[in-house]
PDB file with one MODEL, atoms N, CA, C and O in Angstrom:
MODEL        1
ATOM      1  N   UNK A   1      88.391  20.860  45.395  1.00  0.00           N
ATOM      2  CA  UNK A   1      87.520  20.443  46.456  1.00  0.00           C
ATOM      3  C   UNK A   1      87.970  19.064  46.926  1.00  0.00           C
ATOM      4  O   UNK A   1      88.374  18.233  46.113  1.00  0.00           O
ATOM      5  N   UNK A   2      87.903  18.821  48.213  1.00  0.00           N
ATOM      6  CA  UNK A   2      88.305  17.552  48.813  1.00  0.00           C
ATOM      7  C   UNK A   2      87.076  16.857  49.361  1.00  0.00           C
ATOM      8  O   UNK A   2      86.212  17.483  49.977  1.00  0.00           O
ATOM      9  N   UNK A   3      87.009  15.578  49.132  1.00  0.00           N
ATOM     10  CA  UNK A   3      85.903  14.770  49.616  1.00  0.00           C
ATOM     11  C   UNK A   3      86.466  13.538  50.297  1.00  0.00           C
ATOM     12  O   UNK A   3      87.547  13.057  49.958  1.00  0.00           O
ATOM     13  N   UNK A   4      85.705  13.033  51.271  1.00  0.00           N
ATOM     14  CA  UNK A   4      86.144  11.794  51.917  1.00  0.00           C
ATOM     15  C   UNK A   4      86.140  10.636  50.930  1.00  0.00           C
ATOM     16  O   UNK A   4      86.778   9.612  51.178  1.00  0.00           O
ATOM     17  N   UNK A   5      85.444  10.779  49.833  1.00  0.00           N
ATOM     18  CA  UNK A   5      85.421   9.744  48.804  1.00  0.00           C
ATOM     19  C   UNK A   5      86.753   9.688  48.051  1.00  0.00           C
ATOM     20  O   UNK A   5      87.021   8.724  47.334  1.00  0.00           O
ATOM     21  N   UNK A   6      87.596  10.731  48.215  1.00  0.00           N
ATOM     22  CA  UNK A   6      88.877  10.782  47.522  1.00  0.00           C
ATOM     23  C   UNK A   6      89.967   9.992  48.245  1.00  0.00           C
ATOM     24  O   UNK A   6      91.049   9.793  47.690  1.00  0.00           O
ATOM     25  N   UNK A   7      89.710   9.549  49.442  1.00  0.00           N
ATOM     26  CA  UNK A   7      90.736   8.870  50.217  1.00  0.00           C
ATOM     27  C   UNK A   7      90.379   7.402  50.413  1.00  0.00           C
ATOM     28  O   UNK A   7      89.208   7.041  50.531  1.00  0.00           O
ATOM     29  N   UNK A   8      91.393   6.580  50.443  1.00  0.00           N
ATOM     30  CA  UNK A   8      91.192   5.152  50.688  1.00  0.00           C
ATOM     31  C   UNK A   8      91.116   4.905  52.186  1.00  0.00           C
ATOM     32  O   UNK A   8      91.709   5.632  52.983  1.00  0.00           O
ATOM     33  N   UNK A   9      90.384   3.879  52.550  1.00  0.00           N
ATOM     34  CA  UNK A   9      90.295   3.515  53.961  1.00  0.00           C
ATOM     35  C   UNK A   9      91.653   3.021  54.444  1.00  0.00           C
ATOM     36  O   UNK A   9      92.404   2.393  53.697  1.00  0.00           O
ATOM     37  N   UNK A  10      91.952   3.312  55.696  1.00  0.00           N
ATOM     38  CA  UNK A  10      93.225   2.923  56.290  1.00  0.00           C
ATOM     39  C   UNK A  10      93.037   1.730  57.219  1.00  0.00           C
ATOM     40  O   UNK A  10      91.934   1.464  57.698  1.00  0.00           O
ATOM     41  N   UNK A  11      94.120   1.025  57.459  1.00  0.00           N
ATOM     42  CA  UNK A  11      94.155  -0.024  58.466  1.00  0.00           C
ATOM     43  C   UNK A  11      95.022   0.471  59.606  1.00  0.00           C
ATOM     44  O   UNK A  11      96.182   0.832  59.406  1.00  0.00           O
ATOM     45  N   UNK A  12      94.456   0.484  60.804  1.00  0.00           N
ATOM     46  CA  UNK A  12      95.156   0.989  61.984  1.00  0.00           C
ATOM     47  C   UNK A  12      95.377  -0.175  62.938  1.00  0.00           C
ATOM     48  O   UNK A  12      94.427  -0.841  63.348  1.00  0.00           O
ATOM     49  N   UNK A  13      96.626  -0.414  63.286  1.00  0.00           N
ATOM     50  CA  UNK A  13      96.965  -1.491  64.217  1.00  0.00           C
ATOM     51  C   UNK A  13      96.821  -0.961  65.639  1.00  0.00           C
ATOM     52  O   UNK A  13      97.451   0.031  66.008  1.00  0.00           O
ATOM     53  N   UNK A  14      95.991  -1.623  66.430  1.00  0.00           N
ATOM     54  CA  UNK A  14      95.737  -1.208  67.812  1.00  0.00           C
ATOM     55  C   UNK A  14      96.480  -2.117  68.770  1.00  0.00           C
ATOM     56  O   UNK A  14      96.569  -3.327  68.557  1.00  0.00           O
ATOM     57  N   UNK A  15      96.995  -1.541  69.795  1.00  0.00           N
ATOM     58  CA  UNK A  15      97.590  -2.381  70.819  1.00  0.00           C
ATOM     59  C   UNK A  15      98.740  -1.690  71.498  1.00  0.00           C
ATOM     60  O   UNK A  15      99.244  -0.674  71.018  1.00  0.00           O
ATOM     61  N   UNK A  16      99.131  -2.212  72.553  1.00  0.00           N
ATOM     62  CA  UNK A  16      98.461  -3.287  73.276  1.00  0.00           C
ATOM     63  C   UNK A  16      97.404  -2.737  74.229  1.00  0.00           C
ATOM     64  O   UNK A  16      97.442  -1.565  74.604  1.00  0.00           O
ATOM     65  N   UNK A  17      96.487  -3.572  74.606  1.00  0.00           N
ATOM     66  CA  UNK A  17      95.527  -3.279  75.657  1.00  0.00           C
ATOM     67  C   UNK A  17      94.493  -2.219  75.337  1.00  0.00           C
ATOM     68  O   UNK A  17      94.334  -1.781  74.198  1.00  0.00           O
ATOM     69  N   UNK A  18      93.792  -1.822  76.402  1.00  0.00           N
ATOM     70  CA  UNK A  18      92.695  -0.873  76.281  1.00  0.00           C
ATOM     71  C   UNK A  18      93.146   0.482  75.756  1.00  0.00           C
ATOM     72  O   UNK A  18      92.475   1.062  74.903  1.00  0.00           O
ATOM     73  N   UNK A  19      94.261   0.995  76.244  1.00  0.00           N
ATOM     74  CA  UNK A  19      94.716   2.320  75.804  1.00  0.00           C
ATOM     75  C   UNK A  19      95.055   2.322  74.316  1.00  0.00           C
ATOM     76  O   UNK A  19      94.772   3.296  73.620  1.00  0.00           O
ATOM     77  N   UNK A  20      95.658   1.244  73.823  1.00  0.00           N
ATOM     78  CA  UNK A  20      95.965   1.146  72.407  1.00  0.00           C
ATOM     79  C   UNK A  20      94.714   1.056  71.558  1.00  0.00           C
ATOM     80  O   UNK A  20      94.647   1.648  70.481  1.00  0.00           O
ATOM     81  N   UNK A  21      93.711   0.313  72.039  1.00  0.00           N
ATOM     82  CA  UNK A  21      92.446   0.190  71.325  1.00  0.00           C
ATOM     83  C   UNK A  21      91.736   1.541  71.263  1.00  0.00           C
ATOM     84  O   UNK A  21      91.257   1.944  70.203  1.00  0.00           O
ATOM     85  N   UNK A  22      91.668   2.238  72.397  1.00  0.00           N
ATOM     86  CA  UNK A  22      91.011   3.547  72.423  1.00  0.00           C
ATOM     87  C   UNK A  22      91.739   4.550  71.524  1.00  0.00           C
ATOM     88  O   UNK A  22      91.094   5.341  70.836  1.00  0.00           O
ATOM     89  N   UNK A  23      93.051   4.523  71.524  1.00  0.00           N
ATOM     90  CA  UNK A  23      93.824   5.434  70.669  1.00  0.00           C
ATOM     91  C   UNK A  23      93.557   5.142  69.197  1.00  0.00           C
ATOM     92  O   UNK A  23      93.407   6.067  68.398  1.00  0.00           O
ATOM     93  N   UNK A  24      93.497   3.868  68.835  1.00  0.00           N
ATOM     94  CA  UNK A  24      93.243   3.492  67.441  1.00  0.00           C
ATOM     95  C   UNK A  24      91.851   3.916  67.006  1.00  0.00           C
ATOM     96  O   UNK A  24      91.681   4.434  65.903  1.00  0.00           O
ATOM     97  N   UNK A  25      90.855   3.706  67.852  1.00  0.00           N
ATOM     98  CA  UNK A  25      89.479   4.124  67.530  1.00  0.00           C
ATOM     99  C   UNK A  25      89.423   5.642  67.390  1.00  0.00           C
ATOM    100  O   UNK A  25      88.759   6.159  66.492  1.00  0.00           O
ATOM    101  N   UNK A  26      90.110   6.352  68.265  1.00  0.00           N
ATOM    102  CA  UNK A  26      90.121   7.814  68.194  1.00  0.00           C
ATOM    103  C   UNK A  26      90.802   8.337  66.943  1.00  0.00           C
ATOM    104  O   UNK A  26      90.380   9.354  66.393  1.00  0.00           O
ATOM    105  N   UNK A  27      91.844   7.666  66.485  1.00  0.00           N
ATOM    106  CA  UNK A  27      92.594   8.116  65.307  1.00  0.00           C
ATOM    107  C   UNK A  27      91.932   7.711  63.994  1.00  0.00           C
ATOM    108  O   UNK A  27      92.190   8.313  62.952  1.00  0.00           O
ATOM    109  N   UNK A  28      91.084   6.695  64.048  1.00  0.00           N
ATOM    110  CA  UNK A  28      90.473   6.164  62.825  1.00  0.00           C
ATOM    111  C   UNK A  28      89.485   7.158  62.221  1.00  0.00           C
ATOM    112  O   UNK A  28      88.853   7.954  62.915  1.00  0.00           O
ATOM    113  N   UNK A  29      89.384   7.072  60.904  1.00  0.00           N
ATOM    114  CA  UNK A  29      88.408   7.849  60.143  1.00  0.00           C
ATOM    115  C   UNK A  29      87.291   6.908  59.688  1.00  0.00           C
ATOM    116  O   UNK A  29      87.497   5.696  59.628  1.00  0.00           O
ATOM    117  N   UNK A  30      86.116   7.446  59.370  1.00  0.00           N
ATOM    118  CA  UNK A  30      85.033   6.575  58.909  1.00  0.00           C
ATOM    119  C   UNK A  30      85.487   5.679  57.750  1.00  0.00           C
ATOM    120  O   UNK A  30      86.115   6.141  56.797  1.00  0.00           O
ATOM    121  N   UNK A  31      85.157   4.405  57.853  1.00  0.00           N
ATOM    122  CA  UNK A  31      85.526   3.442  56.830  1.00  0.00           C
ATOM    123  C   UNK A  31      86.829   2.712  57.091  1.00  0.00           C
ATOM    124  O   UNK A  31      87.137   1.742  56.399  1.00  0.00           O
ATOM    125  N   UNK A  32      87.607   3.158  58.082  1.00  0.00           N
ATOM    126  CA  UNK A  32      88.878   2.518  58.401  1.00  0.00           C
ATOM    127  C   UNK A  32      88.657   1.172  59.090  1.00  0.00           C
ATOM    128  O   UNK A  32      87.561   0.865  59.557  1.00  0.00           O
ATOM    129  N   UNK A  33      89.722   0.385  59.140  1.00  0.00           N
ATOM    130  CA  UNK A  33      89.722  -0.885  59.857  1.00  0.00           C
ATOM    131  C   UNK A  33      90.694  -0.783  61.020  1.00  0.00           C
ATOM    132  O   UNK A  33      91.847  -0.388  60.845  1.00  0.00           O
ATOM    133  N   UNK A  34      90.224  -1.140  62.208  1.00  0.00           N
ATOM    134  CA  UNK A  34      91.075  -1.204  63.400  1.00  0.00           C
ATOM    135  C   UNK A  34      91.386  -2.674  63.630  1.00  0.00           C
ATOM    136  O   UNK A  34      90.480  -3.493  63.783  1.00  0.00           O
ATOM    137  N   UNK A  35      92.674  -3.003  63.653  1.00  0.00           N
ATOM    138  CA  UNK A  35      93.112  -4.389  63.824  1.00  0.00           C
ATOM    139  C   UNK A  35      93.694  -4.551  65.222  1.00  0.00           C
ATOM    140  O   UNK A  35      94.635  -3.853  65.601  1.00  0.00           O
ATOM    141  N   UNK A  36      93.128  -5.474  65.974  1.00  0.00           N
ATOM    142  CA  UNK A  36      93.607  -5.768  67.327  1.00  0.00           C
ATOM    143  C   UNK A  36      94.648  -6.870  67.258  1.00  0.00           C
ATOM    144  O   UNK A  36      94.459  -7.871  66.568  1.00  0.00           O
ATOM    145  N   UNK A  37      95.740  -6.684  67.969  1.00  0.00           N
ATOM    146  CA  UNK A  37      96.815  -7.676  67.977  1.00  0.00           C
ATOM    147  C   UNK A  37      96.715  -8.641  69.148  1.00  0.00           C
ATOM    148  O   UNK A  37      97.410  -9.656  69.190  1.00  0.00           O
ATOM    149  N   UNK A  38      95.839  -8.314  70.105  1.00  0.00           N
ATOM    150  CA  UNK A  38      95.633  -9.181  71.260  1.00  0.00           C
ATOM    151  C   UNK A  38      94.265  -8.892  71.859  1.00  0.00           C
ATOM    152  O   UNK A  38      93.594  -7.945  71.450  1.00  0.00           O
ATOM    153  N   UNK A  39      93.856  -9.691  72.809  1.00  0.00           N
ATOM    154  CA  UNK A  39      92.588  -9.459  73.489  1.00  0.00           C
ATOM    155  C   UNK A  39      92.643  -8.142  74.248  1.00  0.00           C
ATOM    156  O   UNK A  39      93.715  -7.665  74.620  1.00  0.00           O
ATOM    157  N   UNK A  40      91.466  -7.564  74.471  1.00  0.00           N
ATOM    158  CA  UNK A  40      91.372  -6.274  75.154  1.00  0.00           C
ATOM    159  C   UNK A  40      90.410  -6.412  76.328  1.00  0.00           C
ATOM    160  O   UNK A  40      89.296  -6.912  76.170  1.00  0.00           O
ATOM    161  N   UNK A  41      90.841  -5.969  77.501  1.00  0.00           N
ATOM    162  CA  UNK A  41      89.991  -5.915  78.688  1.00  0.00           C
ATOM    163  C   UNK A  41      89.634  -4.457  78.936  1.00  0.00           C
ATOM    164  O   UNK A  41      90.484  -3.661  79.334  1.00  0.00           O
ATOM    165  N   UNK A  42      88.373  -4.113  78.697  1.00  0.00           N
ATOM    166  CA  UNK A  42      87.920  -2.730  78.866  1.00  0.00           C
ATOM    167  C   UNK A  42      87.525  -2.472  80.313  1.00  0.00           C
ATOM    168  O   UNK A  42      86.963  -3.343  80.977  1.00  0.00           O
ATOM    169  N   UNK A  43      87.821  -1.276  80.793  1.00  0.00           N
ATOM    170  CA  UNK A  43      87.424  -0.842  82.126  1.00  0.00           C
ATOM    171  C   UNK A  43      86.194   0.059  82.082  1.00  0.00           C
ATOM    172  O   UNK A  43      85.568   0.321  83.110  1.00  0.00           O
ATOM    173  N   UNK A  44      85.851   0.530  80.879  1.00  0.00           N
ATOM    174  CA  UNK A  44      84.681   1.397  80.692  1.00  0.00           C
ATOM    175  C   UNK A  44      84.227   1.295  79.244  1.00  0.00           C
ATOM    176  O   UNK A  44      84.973   0.848  78.373  1.00  0.00           O
ATOM    177  N   UNK A  45      82.993   1.716  79.002  1.00  0.00           N
ATOM    178  CA  UNK A  45      82.393   1.672  77.679  1.00  0.00           C
ATOM    179  C   UNK A  45      83.202   2.487  76.671  1.00  0.00           C
ATOM    180  O   UNK A  45      83.808   3.499  77.023  1.00  0.00           O
ATOM    181  N   UNK A  46      83.205   2.037  75.421  1.00  0.00           N
ATOM    182  CA  UNK A  46      83.874   2.744  74.334  1.00  0.00           C
ATOM    183  C   UNK A  46      82.793   3.328  73.425  1.00  0.00           C
ATOM    184  O   UNK A  46      81.918   2.601  72.955  1.00  0.00           O
ATOM    185  N   UNK A  47      82.851   4.639  73.177  1.00  0.00           N
ATOM    186  CA  UNK A  47      81.929   5.289  72.255  1.00  0.00           C
ATOM    187  C   UNK A  47      82.584   5.313  70.878  1.00  0.00           C
ATOM    188  O   UNK A  47      83.690   5.829  70.714  1.00  0.00           O
ATOM    189  N   UNK A  48      81.895   4.755  69.900  1.00  0.00           N
ATOM    190  CA  UNK A  48      82.397   4.752  68.529  1.00  0.00           C
ATOM    191  C   UNK A  48      81.400   5.541  67.697  1.00  0.00           C
ATOM    192  O   UNK A  48      80.261   5.116  67.504  1.00  0.00           O
ATOM    193  N   UNK A  49      81.840   6.692  67.206  1.00  0.00           N
ATOM    194  CA  UNK A  49      80.937   7.611  66.514  1.00  0.00           C
ATOM    195  C   UNK A  49      81.169   7.666  65.009  1.00  0.00           C
ATOM    196  O   UNK A  49      80.866   8.668  64.361  1.00  0.00           O
ATOM    197  N   UNK A  50      81.709   6.578  64.458  1.00  0.00           N
ATOM    198  CA  UNK A  50      81.961   6.503  63.013  1.00  0.00           C
ATOM    199  C   UNK A  50      81.918   5.049  62.598  1.00  0.00           C
ATOM    200  O   UNK A  50      82.141   4.159  63.419  1.00  0.00           O
ATOM    201  N   UNK A  51      81.635   4.801  61.340  1.00  0.00           N
ATOM    202  CA  UNK A  51      81.587   3.432  60.833  1.00  0.00           C
ATOM    203  C   UNK A  51      82.981   2.854  60.699  1.00  0.00           C
ATOM    204  O   UNK A  51      83.777   3.329  59.889  1.00  0.00           O
ATOM    205  N   UNK A  52      83.286   1.830  61.487  1.00  0.00           N
ATOM    206  CA  UNK A  52      84.595   1.181  61.479  1.00  0.00           C
ATOM    207  C   UNK A  52      84.428  -0.323  61.361  1.00  0.00           C
ATOM    208  O   UNK A  52      83.387  -0.875  61.719  1.00  0.00           O
ATOM    209  N   UNK A  53      85.454  -0.974  60.861  1.00  0.00           N
ATOM    210  CA  UNK A  53      85.563  -2.423  60.951  1.00  0.00           C
ATOM    211  C   UNK A  53      86.585  -2.708  62.033  1.00  0.00           C
ATOM    212  O   UNK A  53      87.686  -2.157  62.020  1.00  0.00           O
ATOM    213  N   UNK A  54      86.222  -3.569  62.969  1.00  0.00           N
ATOM    214  CA  UNK A  54      87.136  -3.952  64.048  1.00  0.00           C
ATOM    215  C   UNK A  54      87.359  -5.455  63.921  1.00  0.00           C
ATOM    216  O   UNK A  54      86.409  -6.238  63.921  1.00  0.00           O
ATOM    217  N   UNK A  55      88.635  -5.848  63.814  1.00  0.00           N
ATOM    218  CA  UNK A  55      88.938  -7.270  63.671  1.00  0.00           C
ATOM    219  C   UNK A  55      90.252  -7.587  64.373  1.00  0.00           C
ATOM    220  O   UNK A  55      91.000  -6.689  64.759  1.00  0.00           O
ATOM    221  N   UNK A  56      90.515  -8.860  64.527  1.00  0.00           N
ATOM    222  CA  UNK A  56      91.770  -9.336  65.098  1.00  0.00           C
ATOM    223  C   UNK A  56      92.723  -9.716  63.980  1.00  0.00           C
ATOM    224  O   UNK A  56      92.290 -10.111  62.897  1.00  0.00           O
ATOM    225  N   UNK A  57      94.021  -9.599  64.238  1.00  0.00           N
ATOM    226  CA  UNK A  57      95.008  -9.969  63.220  1.00  0.00           C
ATOM    227  C   UNK A  57      95.185 -11.481  63.123  1.00  0.00           C
ATOM    228  O   UNK A  57      95.792 -11.981  62.176  1.00  0.00           O
ATOM    229  N   UNK A  58      94.660 -12.196  64.091  1.00  0.00           N
ATOM    230  CA  UNK A  58      94.733 -13.661  64.068  1.00  0.00           C
ATOM    231  C   UNK A  58      93.311 -14.225  64.085  1.00  0.00           C
ATOM    232  O   UNK A  58      92.832 -14.653  65.135  1.00  0.00           O
ATOM    233  N   UNK A  59      92.636 -14.231  62.945  1.00  0.00           N
ATOM    234  CA  UNK A  59      91.262 -14.729  62.933  1.00  0.00           C
ATOM    235  C   UNK A  59      91.202 -16.207  63.282  1.00  0.00           C
ATOM    236  O   UNK A  59      92.162 -16.951  63.083  1.00  0.00           O
ATOM    237  N   UNK A  60      90.079 -16.606  63.793  1.00  0.00           N
ATOM    238  CA  UNK A  60      89.804 -18.003  64.131  1.00  0.00           C
ATOM    239  C   UNK A  60      90.658 -18.535  65.270  1.00  0.00           C
ATOM    240  O   UNK A  60      90.818 -19.747  65.411  1.00  0.00           O
ATOM    241  N   UNK A  61      91.200 -17.652  66.074  1.00  0.00           N
ATOM    242  CA  UNK A  61      91.910 -18.085  67.277  1.00  0.00           C
ATOM    243  C   UNK A  61      90.918 -17.972  68.429  1.00  0.00           C
ATOM    244  O   UNK A  61      90.350 -16.903  68.650  1.00  0.00           O
ATOM    245  N   UNK A  62      90.704 -19.045  69.155  1.00  0.00           N
ATOM    246  CA  UNK A  62      89.627 -19.100  70.134  1.00  0.00           C
ATOM    247  C   UNK A  62      89.761 -18.094  71.274  1.00  0.00           C
ATOM    248  O   UNK A  62      88.764 -17.798  71.933  1.00  0.00           O
ATOM    249  N   UNK A  63      90.929 -17.569  71.526  1.00  0.00           N
ATOM    250  CA  UNK A  63      91.094 -16.681  72.672  1.00  0.00           C
ATOM    251  C   UNK A  63      91.056 -15.194  72.309  1.00  0.00           C
ATOM    252  O   UNK A  63      91.324 -14.361  73.175  1.00  0.00           O
ATOM    253  N   UNK A  64      90.741 -14.839  71.094  1.00  0.00           N
ATOM    254  CA  UNK A  64      90.538 -13.427  70.753  1.00  0.00           C
ATOM    255  C   UNK A  64      89.275 -12.941  71.449  1.00  0.00           C
ATOM    256  O   UNK A  64      88.227 -13.579  71.349  1.00  0.00           O
ATOM    257  N   UNK A  65      89.366 -11.823  72.149  1.00  0.00           N
ATOM    258  CA  UNK A  65      88.182 -11.329  72.852  1.00  0.00           C
ATOM    259  C   UNK A  65      88.316  -9.849  73.180  1.00  0.00           C
ATOM    260  O   UNK A  65      89.413  -9.330  73.384  1.00  0.00           O
ATOM    261  N   UNK A  66      87.186  -9.201  73.224  1.00  0.00           N
ATOM    262  CA  UNK A  66      87.065  -7.872  73.821  1.00  0.00           C
ATOM    263  C   UNK A  66      86.132  -8.077  75.003  1.00  0.00           C
ATOM    264  O   UNK A  66      84.950  -8.374  74.829  1.00  0.00           O
ATOM    265  N   UNK A  67      86.669  -7.918  76.202  1.00  0.00           N
ATOM    266  CA  UNK A  67      85.919  -8.185  77.423  1.00  0.00           C
ATOM    267  C   UNK A  67      85.740  -6.891  78.208  1.00  0.00           C
ATOM    268  O   UNK A  67      86.537  -5.959  78.098  1.00  0.00           O
ATOM    269  N   UNK A  68      84.679  -6.860  78.999  1.00  0.00           N
ATOM    270  CA  UNK A  68      84.444  -5.718  79.866  1.00  0.00           C
ATOM    271  C   UNK A  68      84.497  -6.113  81.318  1.00  0.00           C
ATOM    272  O   UNK A  68      83.902  -7.112  81.722  1.00  0.00           O
ATOM    273  N   UNK A  69      85.209  -5.329  82.105  1.00  0.00           N
ATOM    274  CA  UNK A  69      85.294  -5.551  83.546  1.00  0.00           C
ATOM    275  C   UNK A  69      84.373  -4.570  84.267  1.00  0.00           C
ATOM    276  O   UNK A  69      84.759  -3.945  85.255  1.00  0.00           O
ATOM    277  N   UNK A  70      83.143  -4.448  83.751  1.00  0.00           N
ATOM    278  CA  UNK A  70      82.162  -3.516  84.305  1.00  0.00           C
ATOM    279  C   UNK A  70      80.789  -3.981  83.845  1.00  0.00           C
ATOM    280  O   UNK A  70      80.682  -4.835  82.966  1.00  0.00           O
ATOM    281  N   UNK A  71      79.740  -3.420  84.438  1.00  0.00           N
ATOM    282  CA  UNK A  71      78.381  -3.741  84.019  1.00  0.00           C
ATOM    283  C   UNK A  71      77.978  -2.808  82.897  1.00  0.00           C
ATOM    284  O   UNK A  71      78.322  -1.626  82.912  1.00  0.00           O
ATOM    285  N   UNK A  72      77.252  -3.330  81.929  1.00  0.00           N
ATOM    286  CA  UNK A  72      76.754  -2.500  80.837  1.00  0.00           C
ATOM    287  C   UNK A  72      77.351  -2.903  79.504  1.00  0.00           C
ATOM    288  O   UNK A  72      78.036  -3.918  79.383  1.00  0.00           O
ATOM    289  N   UNK A  73      77.073  -2.085  78.514  1.00  0.00           N
ATOM    290  CA  UNK A  73      77.504  -2.352  77.140  1.00  0.00           C
ATOM    291  C   UNK A  73      78.996  -2.104  76.975  1.00  0.00           C
ATOM    292  O   UNK A  73      79.570  -1.231  77.626  1.00  0.00           O
ATOM    293  N   UNK A  74      79.619  -2.888  76.089  1.00  0.00           N
ATOM    294  CA  UNK A  74      81.027  -2.663  75.765  1.00  0.00           C
ATOM    295  C   UNK A  74      81.185  -1.452  74.855  1.00  0.00           C
ATOM    296  O   UNK A  74      82.104  -0.650  75.019  1.00  0.00           O
ATOM    297  N   UNK A  75      80.261  -1.333  73.878  1.00  0.00           N
ATOM    298  CA  UNK A  75      80.335  -0.264  72.886  1.00  0.00           C
ATOM    299  C   UNK A  75      79.006   0.456  72.825  1.00  0.00           C
ATOM    300  O   UNK A  75      77.952  -0.132  73.067  1.00  0.00           O
ATOM    301  N   UNK A  76      79.067   1.722  72.502  1.00  0.00           N
ATOM    302  CA  UNK A  76      77.868   2.484  72.211  1.00  0.00           C
ATOM    303  C   UNK A  76      78.170   3.356  71.003  1.00  0.00           C
ATOM    304  O   UNK A  76      79.266   3.900  70.869  1.00  0.00           O
ATOM    305  N   UNK A  77      77.197   3.478  70.142  1.00  0.00           N
ATOM    306  CA  UNK A  77      77.368   4.292  68.948  1.00  0.00           C
ATOM    307  C   UNK A  77      76.999   5.729  69.263  1.00  0.00           C
ATOM    308  O   UNK A  77      75.953   5.993  69.855  1.00  0.00           O
ATOM    309  N   UNK A  78      77.856   6.654  68.869  1.00  0.00           N
ATOM    310  CA  UNK A  78      77.564   8.068  69.002  1.00  0.00           C
ATOM    311  C   UNK A  78      76.811   8.592  67.799  1.00  0.00           C
ATOM    312  O   UNK A  78      76.508   9.783  67.724  1.00  0.00           O
ATOM    313  N   UNK A  79      76.503   7.703  66.844  1.00  0.00           N
ATOM    314  CA  UNK A  79      75.807   8.073  65.610  1.00  0.00           C
ATOM    315  C   UNK A  79      74.327   7.799  65.757  1.00  0.00           C
ATOM    316  O   UNK A  79      73.916   7.019  66.616  1.00  0.00           O
ATOM    317  N   UNK A  80      73.524   8.438  64.922  1.00  0.00           N
ATOM    318  CA  UNK A  80      72.090   8.186  64.961  1.00  0.00           C
ATOM    319  C   UNK A  80      71.751   6.832  64.366  1.00  0.00           C
ATOM    320  O   UNK A  80      70.790   6.192  64.793  1.00  0.00           O
ATOM    321  N   UNK A  81      72.529   6.385  63.384  1.00  0.00           N
ATOM    322  CA  UNK A  81      72.326   5.043  62.843  1.00  0.00           C
ATOM    323  C   UNK A  81      73.533   4.200  63.253  1.00  0.00           C
ATOM    324  O   UNK A  81      74.673   4.653  63.161  1.00  0.00           O
ATOM    325  N   UNK A  82      73.284   3.013  63.690  1.00  0.00           N
ATOM    326  CA  UNK A  82      74.376   2.154  64.136  1.00  0.00           C
ATOM    327  C   UNK A  82      74.860   1.281  62.998  1.00  0.00           C
ATOM    328  O   UNK A  82      74.065   0.724  62.242  1.00  0.00           O
ATOM    329  N   UNK A  83      76.161   1.170  62.884  1.00  0.00           N
ATOM    330  CA  UNK A  83      76.751   0.270  61.898  1.00  0.00           C
ATOM    331  C   UNK A  83      77.890  -0.451  62.595  1.00  0.00           C
ATOM    332  O   UNK A  83      78.921   0.147  62.903  1.00  0.00           O
ATOM    333  N   UNK A  84      77.698  -1.735  62.839  1.00  0.00           N
ATOM    334  CA  UNK A  84      78.715  -2.526  63.518  1.00  0.00           C
ATOM    335  C   UNK A  84      79.140  -3.649  62.601  1.00  0.00           C
ATOM    336  O   UNK A  84      78.305  -4.402  62.099  1.00  0.00           O
ATOM    337  N   UNK A  85      80.405  -3.761  62.389  1.00  0.00           N
ATOM    338  CA  UNK A  85      80.959  -4.874  61.632  1.00  0.00           C
ATOM    339  C   UNK A  85      82.177  -5.356  62.411  1.00  0.00           C
ATOM    340  O   UNK A  85      83.300  -4.898  62.202  1.00  0.00           O
ATOM    341  N   UNK A  86      81.920  -6.285  63.305  1.00  0.00           N
ATOM    342  CA  UNK A  86      82.982  -6.749  64.188  1.00  0.00           C
ATOM    343  C   UNK A  86      83.313  -8.180  63.837  1.00  0.00           C
ATOM    344  O   UNK A  86      84.189  -8.781  64.459  1.00  0.00           O
TER     345      UNK A  86
ENDMDL
END
């Protein structure tokens, strides 16, 4: 029998840009970490339907950002319970 508890969480490097971020989120499994290598300018909301950690590879750099070029939320959870660790 196989369980998700049998696998270790993965680190997925996202980039560049919005398409790289969306691809990384889509490929990630619950519990994985998505690492951004640069700032991301979103053109539309991103639905995240699994528990992920999203971080930058260069912490404490003042210009790291996920920005939206639209009105509304940047992220929405597709899950009934929200878990955000950004």
